[in-house]
C-alpha positions in Angstrom: 37.4 -164.2 -41.6 39.7 -165.2 -38.9 41.7 -163.0 -36.6 44.8 -163.6 -38.7 43.1 -162.2 -41.8 41.8 -159.0 -40.2 44.0 -156.1 -40.8 44.7 -153.5 -38.2 45.9 -150.1 -39.2 49.4 -149.5 -38.3 50.0 -147.0 -35.5 51.3 -143.6 -36.6 55.1 -143.5 -36.6 56.7 -141.9 -33.6 58.4 -138.5 -34.2 62.1 -138.9 -34.6 64.1 -138.3 -31.5 66.1 -135.1 -31.3 69.6 -135.4 -32.5 72.1 -135.8 -29.7 73.8 -132.6 -30.7 70.5 -130.7 -30.6 69.9 -131.8 -27.0 73.5 -131.0 -26.1 73.2 -127.5 -27.7 69.9 -126.9 -26.0 71.5 -127.8 -22.6 74.4 -125.5 -23.3 72.1 -122.6 -24.3 70.1 -123.3 -21.1 73.3 -123.1 -19.0 74.2 -119.8 -20.8 70.8 -118.3 -19.8 71.3 -119.4 -16.2 74.8 -117.9 -16.1 73.5 -114.6 -17.5 70.7 -114.4 -14.9 73.3 -115.3 -12.2 75.7 -112.7 -13.4 73.8 -109.9 -11.7 74.9 -111.2 -8.3 78.5 -112.0 -9.5 79.2 -108.5 -10.9 78.9 -109.8 -14.4 81.8 -112.3 -14.2 79.7 -115.4 -15.2 78.2 -113.4 -18.0 81.6 -113.4 -19.6 81.7 -117.2 -19.4 78.2 -117.3 -21.0 79.1 -115.1 -23.9 82.3 -117.0 -24.6 80.3 -120.3 -24.7 77.7 -118.7 -26.9 80.4 -117.5 -29.4 82.0 -120.9 -29.5 78.8 -122.9 -29.9 76.9 -120.5 -32.2 78.4 -121.7 -35.6 77.8 -125.4 -35.0 74.3 -125.2 -33.5 71.0 -125.8 -35.4 69.4 -122.6 -36.8 66.8 -122.2 -34.1 69.6 -122.4 -31.4 71.9 -120.1 -33.3 69.0 -117.6 -32.8 69.3 -118.1 -29.0 73.1 -117.8 -29.0 72.8 -114.5 -31.0 70.3 -113.3 -28.5 72.6 -114.1 -25.6 75.6 -112.4 -27.3 73.5 -109.3 -27.9 72.2 -109.3 -24.4 75.8 -109.4 -23.1 77.0 -106.5 -25.3 74.0 -104.3 -24.7 74.2 -105.0 -20.9 77.9 -104.2 -20.9 77.2 -100.9 -22.7 74.5 -100.1 -20.1 76.9 -100.7 -17.3 79.7 -98.6 -18.9 77.2 -95.7 -19.4 76.1 -96.1 -15.8 79.6 -96.0 -14.4 80.5 -93.0 -16.5 77.4 -91.1 -15.3 77.5 -92.1 -11.7 78.7 -88.7 -10.6 75.6 -87.0 -12.1 73.2 -87.0 -9.1 73.3 -90.8 -8.9 72.0 -91.1 -12.5 74.5 -93.8 -13.1 73.0 -95.9 -10.3 69.6 -95.8 -11.9 71.1 -96.7 -15.3 72.9 -99.7 -13.8 69.8 -100.8 -11.9 67.7 -100.5 -15.1 70.3 -102.4 -17.0 70.4 -105.2 -14.4 66.6 -105.6 -14.5 66.6 -105.5 -18.3 69.4 -108.1 -18.3 67.5 -110.5 -16.0 64.3 -110.1 -17.9 66.0 -111.0 -21.2 67.7 -114.0 -19.7 64.4 -115.3 -18.2 62.4 -114.6 -21.5 65.2 -116.4 -23.4 65.1 -119.3 -21.0 61.3 -119.6 -21.4 61.5 -119.5 -25.2 64.3 -122.1 -25.1 62.4 -124.6 -22.9 59.3 -124.1 -25.2 61.5 -124.9 -28.3 60.8 -121.4 -29.8 63.3 -119.0 -31.3 63.3 -115.3 -30.9 61.6 -113.0 -33.4 64.4 -110.5 -33.4 67.6 -111.9 -31.7 69.6 -108.9 -32.7 67.1 -106.4 -31.3 67.5 -104.4 -28.1 64.0 -105.1 -26.7 62.7 -108.3 -25.2 
């Protein structure tokens, strides 16, 4: 047999590249998580931008990223509720300050956990839930 007659197994096909919209949506979701984490030092202003982006992009995103946008939207609304409760109870021996601090810590943790899951390509087990 000559070299021309020997058959070599074909290399396995490369996985298909991610669709451009998938990469774009992933980047947008990443920006939303960063804005949410940064919102603690901007009095929540950039969180409003993040939630608007999440609402706009949610319907056109792939399912696993819809999950992230839902998580970001819920994080915003639960965080806002925590801040409102904190403000309303601030006159009760500083209880409101503790509530606002706990809400800020919870908010940052959710943003970081979401960011980690996003970079790993994983979705959330319960994006509508309150807990991490």
